[in-house]
A tleap script that builds the chain and sets N, CA, C and O, in Angstrom:
source leaprc.protein.ff14SB
mol = sequence {
  NMET ALA VAL LYS ARG PHE LEU TYR ALA CYS
  VAL GLU VAL LEU ASN GLY TYR ARG PRO SER
  ALA HIE LEU ARG ARG LEU SER ARG PRO PHE
  GLU ALA ALA GLU VAL VAL SER GLU GLY LEU
  LEU GLY ALA GLN ARG LEU ASN ALA VAL ARG
  LYS ALA ALA LEU ARG ALA GLY ARG HIE PRO
  SER ARG LYS PRO VAL PRO VAL ALA ILE LEU
  SER LEU HIE LEU CYS GLU PRO ARG SER GLY
  VAL VAL GLU ALA ALA ALA PRO LEU LEU ILE
  GLY GLU HIE THR TRP ALA MET ALA LEU ARG
  MET GLU PHE TYR GLN GLN ALA TRP VAL ALA
  THR ALA LEU ARG LEU ILE GLN HIE ALA TYR
  HIE PRO PRO ARG PHE PRO GLU ALA LEU ALA
  ASP CHIE
}
set mol.1.N position { 20.739 19.364 12.044 }
set mol.1.CA position { 20.649 20.649 12.652 }
set mol.1.C position { 20.314 20.520 14.204 }
set mol.1.O position { 19.416 19.781 14.606 }
set mol.2.N position { 21.019 21.213 14.951 }
set mol.2.CA position { 20.967 21.197 16.419 }
set mol.2.C position { 19.494 21.457 16.936 }
set mol.2.O position { 18.985 20.775 17.825 }
set mol.3.N position { 18.841 22.532 16.283 }
set mol.3.CA position { 17.567 22.968 16.801 }
set mol.3.C position { 16.572 21.863 16.578 }
set mol.3.O position { 15.735 21.633 17.452 }
set mol.4.N position { 16.611 21.096 15.358 }
set mol.4.CA position { 15.672 20.117 15.230 }
set mol.4.C position { 15.931 18.927 16.107 }
set mol.4.O position { 15.014 18.222 16.529 }
set mol.5.N position { 17.143 18.725 16.362 }
set mol.5.CA position { 17.406 17.628 17.280 }
set mol.5.C position { 16.901 17.783 18.735 }
set mol.5.O position { 16.407 16.869 19.395 }
set mol.6.N position { 17.098 19.116 19.167 }
set mol.6.CA position { 16.543 19.476 20.504 }
set mol.6.C position { 15.028 19.578 20.482 }
set mol.6.O position { 14.390 19.242 21.480 }
set mol.7.N position { 14.422 20.028 19.383 }
set mol.7.CA position { 12.938 20.076 19.251 }
set mol.7.C position { 12.351 18.632 19.376 }
set mol.7.O position { 11.401 18.392 20.121 }
set mol.8.N position { 12.948 17.708 18.628 }
set mol.8.CA position { 12.493 16.280 18.690 }
set mol.8.C position { 12.624 15.660 20.018 }
set mol.8.O position { 11.724 14.969 20.497 }
set mol.9.N position { 13.808 15.915 20.654 }
set mol.9.CA position { 14.045 15.567 22.033 }
set mol.9.C position { 12.937 16.034 22.991 }
set mol.9.O position { 12.500 15.307 23.883 }
set mol.10.N position { 12.524 17.239 22.769 }
set mol.10.CA position { 11.472 18.002 23.700 }
set mol.10.C position { 10.171 17.097 23.400 }
set mol.10.O position { 9.531 16.615 24.335 }
set mol.11.N position { 9.828 16.900 22.128 }
set mol.11.CA position { 8.611 16.160 21.768 }
set mol.11.C position { 8.547 14.788 22.312 }
set mol.11.O position { 7.496 14.339 22.770 }
set mol.12.N position { 9.752 14.046 22.269 }
set mol.12.CA position { 9.826 12.806 23.058 }
set mol.12.C position { 9.585 12.832 24.532 }
set mol.12.O position { 9.033 11.895 25.109 }
set mol.13.N position { 10.019 13.960 25.162 }
set mol.13.CA position { 9.688 14.073 26.580 }
set mol.13.C position { 8.243 14.260 26.678 }
set mol.13.O position { 7.632 13.596 27.515 }
set mol.14.N position { 7.577 15.141 25.871 }
set mol.14.CA position { 6.143 15.362 25.973 }
set mol.14.C position { 5.330 14.136 25.738 }
set mol.14.O position { 4.264 13.955 26.326 }
set mol.15.N position { 5.861 13.240 24.824 }
set mol.15.CA position { 5.107 12.093 24.466 }
set mol.15.C position { 5.376 10.831 25.558 }
set mol.15.O position { 4.749 9.772 25.541 }
set mol.16.N position { 6.379 11.158 26.451 }
set mol.16.CA position { 6.801 10.145 27.510 }
set mol.16.C position { 7.618 9.080 26.987 }
set mol.16.O position { 7.690 7.991 27.557 }
set mol.17.N position { 8.243 9.353 25.915 }
set mol.17.CA position { 9.339 8.387 25.317 }
set mol.17.C position { 10.654 8.452 25.995 }
set mol.17.O position { 11.388 7.465 26.053 }
set mol.18.N position { 10.976 9.645 26.528 }
set mol.18.CA position { 12.278 9.813 27.216 }
set mol.18.C position { 11.988 10.719 28.413 }
set mol.18.O position { 11.030 11.492 28.435 }
set mol.19.N position { 12.826 10.587 29.359 }
set mol.19.CA position { 12.658 11.444 30.665 }
set mol.19.C position { 13.123 12.889 30.430 }
set mol.19.O position { 13.969 13.077 29.557 }
set mol.20.N position { 12.677 13.848 31.082 }
set mol.20.CA position { 13.063 15.268 30.836 }
set mol.20.C position { 14.561 15.538 31.237 }
set mol.20.O position { 15.151 16.523 30.793 }
set mol.21.N position { 15.121 14.703 32.029 }
set mol.21.CA position { 16.506 14.760 32.384 }
set mol.21.C position { 17.347 14.657 31.092 }
set mol.21.O position { 18.454 15.195 31.071 }
set mol.22.N position { 16.911 14.039 30.090 }
set mol.22.CA position { 17.755 13.817 28.781 }
set mol.22.C position { 18.029 15.247 28.183 }
set mol.22.O position { 19.042 15.398 27.500 }
set mol.23.N position { 17.214 16.257 28.396 }
set mol.23.CA position { 17.439 17.604 27.946 }
set mol.23.C position { 18.623 18.303 28.602 }
set mol.23.O position { 19.121 19.328 28.136 }
set mol.24.N position { 19.063 17.671 29.751 }
set mol.24.CA position { 20.128 18.452 30.359 }
set mol.24.C position { 21.449 18.366 29.606 }
set mol.24.O position { 22.204 19.339 29.608 }
set mol.25.N position { 21.769 17.214 28.947 }
set mol.25.CA position { 23.013 17.076 28.105 }
set mol.25.C position { 22.944 17.948 26.876 }
set mol.25.O position { 23.973 18.178 26.241 }
set mol.26.N position { 21.703 18.476 26.490 }
set mol.26.CA position { 21.521 19.297 25.213 }
set mol.26.C position { 21.461 20.769 25.731 }
set mol.26.O position { 21.218 21.662 24.918 }
set mol.27.N position { 21.651 21.033 26.917 }
set mol.27.CA position { 21.514 22.443 27.551 }
set mol.27.C position { 22.927 22.940 27.947 }
set mol.27.O position { 23.858 22.187 28.233 }
set mol.28.N position { 22.980 24.236 27.933 }
set mol.28.CA position { 24.130 24.847 28.637 }
set mol.28.C position { 24.139 24.691 30.121 }
set mol.28.O position { 23.112 24.961 30.745 }
set mol.29.N position { 25.225 24.272 30.748 }
set mol.29.CA position { 25.125 23.960 32.199 }
set mol.29.C position { 24.386 24.988 33.088 }
set mol.29.O position { 23.618 24.604 33.969 }
set mol.30.N position { 24.609 26.219 32.865 }
set mol.30.CA position { 24.026 27.423 33.715 }
set mol.30.C position { 22.543 27.254 33.605 }
set mol.30.O position { 21.876 27.348 34.636 }
set mol.31.N position { 21.904 26.993 32.353 }
set mol.31.CA position { 20.456 27.009 32.237 }
set mol.31.C position { 19.854 25.584 32.288 }
set mol.31.O position { 18.631 25.455 32.255 }
set mol.32.N position { 20.552 24.668 32.356 }
set mol.32.CA position { 20.206 23.243 32.301 }
set mol.32.C position { 18.995 22.947 33.208 }
set mol.32.O position { 18.006 22.337 32.802 }
set mol.33.N position { 19.129 23.399 34.413 }
set mol.33.CA position { 18.015 23.028 35.426 }
set mol.33.C position { 16.710 23.593 35.008 }
set mol.33.O position { 15.661 22.978 35.196 }
set mol.34.N position { 16.764 24.802 34.423 }
set mol.34.CA position { 15.523 25.667 34.077 }
set mol.34.C position { 14.931 24.904 32.899 }
set mol.34.O position { 13.724 24.661 32.873 }
set mol.35.N position { 15.764 24.515 31.910 }
set mol.35.CA position { 15.340 23.850 30.699 }
set mol.35.C position { 14.700 22.518 31.027 }
set mol.35.O position { 13.631 22.241 30.483 }
set mol.36.N position { 15.252 21.692 31.851 }
set mol.36.CA position { 14.796 20.440 32.270 }
set mol.36.C position { 13.461 20.544 32.978 }
set mol.36.O position { 12.542 19.736 32.844 }
set mol.37.N position { 13.451 21.600 33.728 }
set mol.37.CA position { 12.123 21.909 34.643 }
set mol.37.C position { 11.012 22.253 33.715 }
set mol.37.O position { 9.890 21.806 33.956 }
set mol.38.N position { 11.211 22.973 32.722 }
set mol.38.CA position { 10.166 23.379 31.675 }
set mol.38.C position { 9.807 22.207 30.942 }
set mol.38.O position { 8.623 22.070 30.635 }
set mol.39.N position { 10.725 21.256 30.581 }
set mol.39.CA position { 10.371 20.085 29.853 }
set mol.39.C position { 9.416 19.146 30.686 }
set mol.39.O position { 8.456 18.580 30.163 }
set mol.40.N position { 9.751 19.020 32.038 }
set mol.40.CA position { 9.053 18.189 32.902 }
set mol.40.C position { 7.665 18.829 33.047 }
set mol.40.O position { 6.652 18.149 32.881 }
set mol.41.N position { 7.612 20.207 33.374 }
set mol.41.CA position { 6.385 20.848 33.565 }
set mol.41.C position { 5.473 20.686 32.334 }
set mol.41.O position { 4.254 20.573 32.466 }
set mol.42.N position { 6.037 20.677 31.226 }
set mol.42.CA position { 5.267 20.513 29.992 }
set mol.42.C position { 4.659 19.168 29.852 }
set mol.42.O position { 3.508 19.029 29.439 }
set mol.43.N position { 5.425 18.171 30.194 }
set mol.43.CA position { 5.021 16.789 30.114 }
set mol.43.C position { 4.011 16.493 31.186 }
set mol.43.O position { 3.169 15.629 30.941 }
set mol.44.N position { 3.998 17.098 32.326 }
set mol.44.CA position { 3.006 16.992 33.393 }
set mol.44.C position { 1.729 17.684 32.936 }
set mol.44.O position { 0.636 17.170 33.173 }
set mol.45.N position { 1.839 18.796 32.309 }
set mol.45.CA position { 0.585 19.475 31.908 }
set mol.45.C position { -0.077 18.687 30.763 }
set mol.45.O position { -1.299 18.539 30.732 }
set mol.46.N position { 0.686 18.218 29.890 }
set mol.46.CA position { 0.218 17.408 28.786 }
set mol.46.C position { -0.446 16.137 29.310 }
set mol.46.O position { -1.473 15.734 28.764 }
set mol.47.N position { 0.065 15.523 30.287 }
set mol.47.CA position { -0.570 14.314 30.927 }
set mol.47.C position { -1.875 14.693 31.524 }
set mol.47.O position { -2.870 13.985 31.369 }
set mol.48.N position { -1.888 15.781 32.194 }
set mol.48.CA position { -3.096 16.229 32.815 }
set mol.48.C position { -4.284 16.514 31.777 }
set mol.48.O position { -5.450 16.189 31.999 }
set mol.49.N position { -3.837 17.168 30.607 }
set mol.49.CA position { -4.816 17.431 29.509 }
set mol.49.C position { -5.367 16.013 28.962 }
set mol.49.O position { -6.559 15.849 28.702 }
set mol.50.N position { -4.451 15.069 28.822 }
set mol.50.CA position { -4.837 13.782 28.250 }
set mol.50.C position { -5.701 12.983 29.182 }
set mol.50.O position { -6.578 12.257 28.716 }
set mol.51.N position { -5.481 13.086 30.581 }
set mol.51.CA position { -6.288 12.372 31.582 }
set mol.51.C position { -7.566 13.081 31.589 }
set mol.51.O position { -8.568 12.375 31.708 }
set mol.52.N position { -7.733 14.475 31.473 }
set mol.52.CA position { -9.051 15.122 31.501 }
set mol.52.C position { -9.818 14.773 30.167 }
set mol.52.O position { -11.048 14.762 30.217 }
set mol.53.N position { -9.264 14.525 29.130 }
set mol.53.CA position { -10.050 14.153 27.807 }
set mol.53.C position { -10.470 12.746 27.978 }
set mol.53.O position { -11.532 12.401 27.458 }
set mol.54.N position { -9.724 11.843 28.682 }
set mol.54.CA position { -10.230 10.438 28.914 }
set mol.54.C position { -11.409 10.472 29.830 }
set mol.54.O position { -12.401 9.779 29.605 }
set mol.55.N position { -11.311 11.306 30.907 }
set mol.55.CA position { -12.546 11.313 31.903 }
set mol.55.C position { -13.759 11.934 31.169 }
set mol.55.O position { -14.895 11.576 31.477 }
set mol.56.N position { -13.547 12.834 30.228 }
set mol.56.CA position { -14.627 13.426 29.511 }
set mol.56.C position { -15.152 12.543 28.474 }
set mol.56.O position { -16.224 12.822 27.937 }
set mol.57.N position { -14.480 11.486 28.141 }
set mol.57.CA position { -14.892 10.488 27.042 }
set mol.57.C position { -14.684 10.937 25.701 }
set mol.57.O position { -15.298 10.450 24.752 }
set mol.58.N position { -13.726 11.970 25.575 }
set mol.58.CA position { -13.486 12.541 24.186 }
set mol.58.C position { -12.448 11.609 23.474 }
set mol.58.O position { -12.410 11.648 22.244 }
set mol.59.N position { -11.656 10.826 24.114 }
set mol.59.CA position { -10.677 9.996 23.541 }
set mol.59.C position { -10.728 8.609 24.128 }
set mol.59.O position { -9.916 8.298 25.000 }
set mol.60.N position { -11.694 7.706 23.671 }
set mol.60.CA position { -11.720 6.496 24.364 }
set mol.60.C position { -10.614 5.547 24.088 }
set mol.60.O position { -10.558 4.517 24.761 }
set mol.61.N position { -9.750 5.775 23.193 }
set mol.61.CA position { -8.622 4.868 23.025 }
set mol.61.C position { -7.700 5.088 24.227 }
set mol.61.O position { -7.602 6.164 24.817 }
set mol.62.N position { -7.056 4.008 24.526 }
set mol.62.CA position { -6.062 4.150 25.671 }
set mol.62.C position { -4.663 4.720 25.195 }
set mol.62.O position { -3.860 5.232 25.975 }
set mol.63.N position { -4.464 4.583 23.881 }
set mol.63.CA position { -3.208 5.238 23.367 }
set mol.63.C position { -3.334 6.734 23.146 }
set mol.63.O position { -4.152 7.184 22.344 }
set mol.64.N position { -2.483 7.539 23.893 }
set mol.64.CA position { -2.710 9.006 23.695 }
set mol.64.C position { -2.228 9.455 22.290 }
set mol.64.O position { -1.348 8.819 21.709 }
set mol.65.N position { -2.752 10.448 21.801 }
set mol.65.CA position { -2.430 11.000 20.569 }
set mol.65.C position { -1.065 11.649 20.715 }
set mol.65.O position { -0.899 12.430 21.651 }
set mol.66.N position { -0.113 11.404 19.905 }
set mol.66.CA position { 1.166 11.950 20.120 }
set mol.66.C position { 1.140 13.381 19.637 }
set mol.66.O position { 0.245 13.827 18.920 }
set mol.67.N position { 2.261 14.130 20.111 }
set mol.67.CA position { 2.434 15.531 19.754 }
set mol.67.C position { 3.034 15.539 18.305 }
set mol.67.O position { 3.950 14.788 17.974 }
set mol.68.N position { 2.435 16.463 17.457 }
set mol.68.CA position { 2.873 16.598 16.197 }
set mol.68.C position { 3.540 18.122 16.018 }
set mol.68.O position { 2.936 19.089 16.481 }
set mol.69.N position { 4.589 18.258 15.447 }
set mol.69.CA position { 5.253 19.481 15.021 }
set mol.69.C position { 4.629 19.897 13.792 }
set mol.69.O position { 4.717 19.191 12.788 }
set mol.70.N position { 3.918 21.144 13.794 }
set mol.70.CA position { 3.307 21.631 12.649 }
set mol.70.C position { 4.367 22.301 11.663 }
set mol.70.O position { 4.320 22.096 10.450 }
set mol.71.N position { 5.255 23.055 12.219 }
set mol.71.CA position { 6.364 23.759 11.567 }
set mol.71.C position { 7.376 24.325 12.478 }
set mol.71.O position { 7.200 24.340 13.696 }
set mol.72.N position { 8.524 24.830 11.857 }
set mol.72.CA position { 9.500 25.310 12.628 }
set mol.72.C position { 9.953 26.749 12.055 }
set mol.72.O position { 10.180 26.917 10.857 }
set mol.73.N position { 10.053 27.671 12.924 }
set mol.73.CA position { 10.370 29.127 12.467 }
set mol.73.C position { 11.704 29.457 13.291 }
set mol.73.O position { 11.785 29.309 14.510 }
set mol.74.N position { 12.684 29.896 12.518 }
set mol.74.CA position { 13.958 30.130 13.042 }
set mol.74.C position { 14.359 31.564 12.864 }
set mol.74.O position { 13.974 32.186 11.874 }
set mol.75.N position { 15.170 32.152 13.843 }
set mol.75.CA position { 15.554 33.433 13.666 }
set mol.75.C position { 17.002 33.443 14.428 }
set mol.75.O position { 17.210 32.859 15.492 }
set mol.76.N position { 17.939 34.184 13.720 }
set mol.76.CA position { 19.324 34.340 14.198 }
set mol.76.C position { 19.492 35.806 14.601 }
set mol.76.O position { 19.852 36.648 13.778 }
set mol.77.N position { 19.225 36.104 15.896 }
set mol.77.CA position { 19.298 37.501 16.301 }
set mol.77.C position { 20.844 38.075 16.182 }
set mol.77.O position { 21.104 39.228 15.838 }
set mol.78.N position { 21.749 37.147 16.499 }
set mol.78.CA position { 23.262 37.440 16.288 }
set mol.78.C position { 24.029 36.201 15.983 }
set mol.78.O position { 23.480 35.113 16.161 }
set mol.79.N position { 25.099 36.261 15.594 }
set mol.79.CA position { 26.030 35.214 15.327 }
set mol.79.C position { 26.117 34.321 16.492 }
set mol.79.O position { 26.312 34.828 17.596 }
set mol.80.N position { 25.989 33.012 16.367 }
set mol.80.CA position { 26.112 32.020 17.594 }
set mol.80.C position { 24.831 31.917 18.357 }
set mol.80.O position { 24.858 31.262 19.399 }
set mol.81.N position { 23.627 32.518 17.951 }
set mol.81.CA position { 22.439 32.435 18.655 }
set mol.81.C position { 21.346 32.156 17.718 }
set mol.81.O position { 21.198 32.815 16.689 }
set mol.82.N position { 20.541 31.139 18.077 }
set mol.82.CA position { 19.333 30.814 17.276 }
set mol.82.C position { 18.177 30.708 18.183 }
set mol.82.O position { 18.157 29.988 19.181 }
set mol.83.N position { 17.132 31.529 17.748 }
set mol.83.CA position { 15.779 31.347 18.469 }
set mol.83.C position { 14.797 30.740 17.606 }
set mol.83.O position { 14.793 31.075 16.422 }
set mol.84.N position { 13.873 29.803 18.077 }
set mol.84.CA position { 13.004 29.080 17.296 }
set mol.84.C position { 11.643 29.110 17.961 }
set mol.84.O position { 11.518 29.307 19.170 }
set mol.85.N position { 10.622 28.908 17.131 }
set mol.85.CA position { 9.225 28.787 17.503 }
set mol.85.C position { 8.621 27.628 16.695 }
set mol.85.O position { 8.787 27.557 15.478 }
set mol.86.N position { 7.936 26.744 17.373 }
set mol.86.CA position { 7.253 25.606 16.722 }
set mol.86.C position { 5.865 25.522 17.334 }
set mol.86.O position { 5.690 25.387 18.545 }
set mol.87.N position { 4.856 25.612 16.413 }
set mol.87.CA position { 3.523 25.156 16.915 }
set mol.87.C position { 3.314 23.733 17.047 }
set mol.87.O position { 3.747 23.026 16.137 }
set mol.88.N position { 2.712 23.179 18.044 }
set mol.88.CA position { 2.489 21.806 18.171 }
set mol.88.C position { 1.084 21.528 18.216 }
set mol.88.O position { 0.267 22.280 18.746 }
set mol.89.N position { 0.792 20.379 17.623 }
set mol.89.CA position { -0.759 19.929 17.612 }
set mol.89.C position { -0.731 18.617 18.416 }
set mol.89.O position { 0.016 17.669 18.174 }
set mol.90.N position { -1.726 18.691 19.496 }
set mol.90.CA position { -1.808 17.538 20.233 }
set mol.90.C position { -3.321 17.326 20.337 }
set mol.90.O position { -4.032 17.977 21.102 }
set mol.91.N position { -3.774 16.345 19.491 }
set mol.91.CA position { -5.224 16.157 19.484 }
set mol.91.C position { -5.906 17.345 19.045 }
set mol.91.O position { -5.600 17.904 17.992 }
set mol.92.N position { -6.869 17.777 19.852 }
set mol.92.CA position { -7.606 19.130 19.555 }
set mol.92.C position { -6.951 20.192 20.204 }
set mol.92.O position { -7.536 21.275 20.205 }
set mol.93.N position { -5.791 20.097 20.790 }
set mol.93.CA position { -5.094 21.273 21.335 }
set mol.93.C position { -3.858 21.775 20.635 }
set mol.93.O position { -3.056 20.997 20.120 }
set mol.94.N position { -3.713 23.078 20.623 }
set mol.94.CA position { -2.507 23.640 19.882 }
set mol.94.C position { -1.703 24.196 21.086 }
set mol.94.O position { -2.207 24.888 21.971 }
set mol.95.N position { -0.483 23.846 21.034 }
set mol.95.CA position { 0.532 24.505 22.092 }
set mol.95.C position { 1.673 25.101 21.171 }
set mol.95.O position { 1.712 24.861 19.964 }
set mol.96.N position { 2.588 25.885 21.815 }
set mol.96.CA position { 3.677 26.386 21.089 }
set mol.96.C position { 4.860 26.185 21.933 }
set mol.96.O position { 4.843 26.173 23.163 }
set mol.97.N position { 5.949 26.020 21.142 }
set mol.97.CA position { 7.222 25.874 21.887 }
set mol.97.C position { 8.270 26.956 21.376 }
set mol.97.O position { 8.506 27.067 20.173 }
set mol.98.N position { 8.815 27.654 22.221 }
set mol.98.CA position { 9.934 28.514 21.953 }
set mol.98.C position { 11.070 28.083 22.616 }
set mol.98.O position { 11.009 27.524 23.711 }
set mol.99.N position { 12.265 28.340 21.935 }
set mol.99.CA position { 13.568 27.905 22.492 }
set mol.99.C position { 14.655 28.877 21.877 }
set mol.99.O position { 14.540 29.525 20.836 }
set mol.100.N position { 15.682 28.843 22.698 }
set mol.100.CA position { 16.862 29.543 22.359 }
set mol.100.C position { 18.088 28.599 22.480 }
set mol.100.O position { 18.301 27.930 23.492 }
set mol.101.N position { 18.926 28.591 21.314 }
set mol.101.CA position { 20.205 27.875 21.423 }
set mol.101.C position { 21.309 28.873 21.194 }
set mol.101.O position { 21.218 29.876 20.485 }
set mol.102.N position { 22.371 28.477 21.884 }
set mol.102.CA position { 23.688 29.168 21.615 }
set mol.102.C position { 24.850 28.318 21.403 }
set mol.102.O position { 24.936 27.242 21.993 }
set mol.103.N position { 25.805 28.752 20.552 }
set mol.103.CA position { 27.041 27.951 20.308 }
set mol.103.C position { 27.962 28.249 21.467 }
set mol.103.O position { 28.510 29.337 21.642 }
set mol.104.N position { 28.086 27.183 22.246 }
set mol.104.CA position { 28.852 27.286 23.521 }
set mol.104.C position { 29.899 26.123 23.565 }
set mol.104.O position { 29.479 24.966 23.538 }
set mol.105.N position { 31.090 26.346 23.623 }
set mol.105.CA position { 32.263 25.328 23.755 }
set mol.105.C position { 32.124 24.214 22.626 }
set mol.105.O position { 32.165 22.999 22.819 }
set mol.106.N position { 31.957 24.841 21.460 }
set mol.106.CA position { 32.047 24.003 20.130 }
set mol.106.C position { 30.708 23.423 19.978 }
set mol.106.O position { 30.628 22.706 18.981 }
set mol.107.N position { 29.689 23.515 20.634 }
set mol.107.CA position { 28.416 22.777 20.372 }
set mol.107.C position { 27.218 23.735 20.518 }
set mol.107.O position { 27.244 24.659 21.331 }
set mol.108.N position { 26.268 23.516 19.788 }
set mol.108.CA position { 24.886 24.151 20.042 }
set mol.108.C position { 24.124 23.530 21.359 }
set mol.108.O position { 23.917 22.321 21.466 }
set mol.109.N position { 23.775 24.383 22.238 }
set mol.109.CA position { 23.074 24.043 23.423 }
set mol.109.C position { 21.903 25.008 23.605 }
set mol.109.O position { 21.882 26.165 23.185 }
set mol.110.N position { 20.921 24.387 24.289 }
set mol.110.CA position { 19.674 25.142 24.641 }
set mol.110.C position { 20.059 25.943 25.855 }
set mol.110.O position { 20.771 25.507 26.760 }
set mol.111.N position { 19.501 27.224 25.804 }
set mol.111.CA position { 19.618 28.093 26.856 }
set mol.111.C position { 18.201 28.605 27.482 }
set mol.111.O position { 18.089 29.227 28.539 }
set mol.112.N position { 17.208 28.239 26.665 }
set mol.112.CA position { 15.804 28.674 27.118 }
set mol.112.C position { 14.871 27.790 26.486 }
set mol.112.O position { 15.082 27.401 25.337 }
set mol.113.N position { 13.874 27.443 27.121 }
set mol.113.CA position { 12.745 26.573 26.603 }
set mol.113.C position { 11.475 27.025 27.204 }
set mol.113.O position { 11.451 27.186 28.424 }
set mol.114.N position { 10.354 27.264 26.460 }
set mol.114.CA position { 9.093 27.706 27.039 }
set mol.114.C position { 7.974 26.884 26.194 }
set mol.114.O position { 8.029 26.748 24.972 }
set mol.115.N position { 7.008 26.387 26.980 }
set mol.115.CA position { 5.859 25.787 26.351 }
set mol.115.C position { 4.599 26.591 26.702 }
set mol.115.O position { 4.376 26.954 27.857 }
set mol.116.N position { 3.875 26.829 25.789 }
set mol.116.CA position { 2.675 27.631 25.826 }
set mol.116.C position { 1.482 26.834 25.431 }
set mol.116.O position { 1.396 26.381 24.290 }
set mol.117.N position { 0.520 26.635 26.365 }
set mol.117.CA position { -0.578 25.844 26.070 }
set mol.117.C position { -1.821 26.644 25.746 }
set mol.117.O position { -2.173 27.620 26.408 }
set mol.118.N position { -2.435 26.199 24.741 }
set mol.118.CA position { -3.745 26.921 24.241 }
set mol.118.C position { -4.714 25.835 23.766 }
set mol.118.O position { -4.380 25.005 22.921 }
set mol.119.N position { -5.958 25.868 24.352 }
set mol.119.CA position { -6.928 24.913 23.953 }
set mol.119.C position { -7.578 25.290 22.631 }
set mol.119.O position { -7.789 26.466 22.334 }
set mol.120.N position { -7.915 24.180 21.779 }
set mol.120.CA position { -8.420 24.517 20.515 }
set mol.120.C position { -10.022 24.824 20.684 }
set mol.120.O position { -10.745 24.065 21.330 }
set mol.121.N position { -10.465 25.911 20.096 }
set mol.121.CA position { -11.933 26.248 20.137 }
set mol.121.C position { -12.268 26.373 18.726 }
set mol.121.O position { -11.764 27.263 18.041 }
set mol.122.N position { -13.149 25.467 18.225 }
set mol.122.CA position { -13.688 25.603 16.886 }
set mol.122.C position { -14.212 26.995 16.506 }
set mol.122.O position { -14.962 27.575 17.291 }
set mol.123.N position { -13.858 27.563 15.343 }
set mol.123.CA position { -14.321 28.781 14.929 }
set mol.123.C position { -15.817 28.960 14.963 }
set mol.123.O position { -16.486 28.043 14.488 }
set mol.124.N position { -16.420 29.985 15.447 }
set mol.124.CA position { -17.854 30.175 15.395 }
set mol.124.C position { -18.141 31.397 14.440 }
set mol.124.O position { -17.574 32.468 14.655 }
set mol.125.N position { -18.868 31.270 13.567 }
set mol.125.CA position { -19.293 32.234 12.614 }
set mol.125.C position { -20.633 32.922 12.936 }
set mol.125.O position { -21.622 32.252 13.232 }
set mol.126.N position { -20.657 34.338 12.871 }
set mol.126.CA position { -21.979 34.888 12.980 }
set mol.126.C position { -22.853 34.232 12.001 }
set mol.126.O position { -22.493 33.776 10.916 }
set mol.127.N position { -24.118 34.230 12.523 }
set mol.127.CA position { -25.137 33.694 11.439 }
set mol.127.C position { -25.288 34.442 10.234 }
set mol.127.O position { -25.655 33.862 9.213 }
set mol.128.N position { -25.036 35.719 10.238 }
set mol.128.CA position { -25.161 36.551 9.070 }
set mol.128.C position { -24.162 35.995 7.970 }
set mol.128.O position { -24.477 35.923 6.782 }
set mol.129.N position { -22.902 35.600 8.484 }
set mol.129.CA position { -21.906 35.160 7.628 }
set mol.129.C position { -22.123 33.682 7.108 }
set mol.129.O position { -21.645 33.265 6.053 }
set mol.130.N position { -22.867 32.976 7.938 }
set mol.130.CA position { -23.097 31.428 7.665 }
set mol.130.C position { -24.059 31.372 6.513 }
set mol.130.O position { -24.082 30.365 5.805 }
set mol.131.N position { -24.853 32.388 6.280 }
set mol.131.CA position { -25.886 32.340 5.219 }
set mol.131.C position { -25.237 32.417 3.889 }
set mol.131.O position { -25.783 31.893 2.919 }
set mol.132.N position { -24.234 32.967 3.798 }
set mol.132.CA position { -23.540 33.260 2.409 }
set mol.132.C position { -22.754 32.087 1.886 }
set mol.132.O position { -22.159 32.173 0.811 }
savepdb mol mol.pdb
quit
């Protein structure tokens, strides 16, 4: 499936296994620069989060925790268009990836990519609930 192939390519960009420019060939030409830019920005943000964790001593290992795809949710708003959302787990952080793919010149290509960063905060229960 084209969505999974594109999602895995994005994760490889985030993990530093491939350059963000590789997303260009999986994107429609008109939107390719924006898709590549979002992939590059995501990789840079993830790198900053990883460096901050190292400085804080939270991850003493030199090997960074790879991005894990938790699930994939698909929607087909109309024929020839697929929108997808995937929560990503990166160590203690949860991010989300949203993307849109369209059937263009006999191939599925990305037309939009968004990465949303959210830090994990352990749940805190009121003391009244903790006693039960």
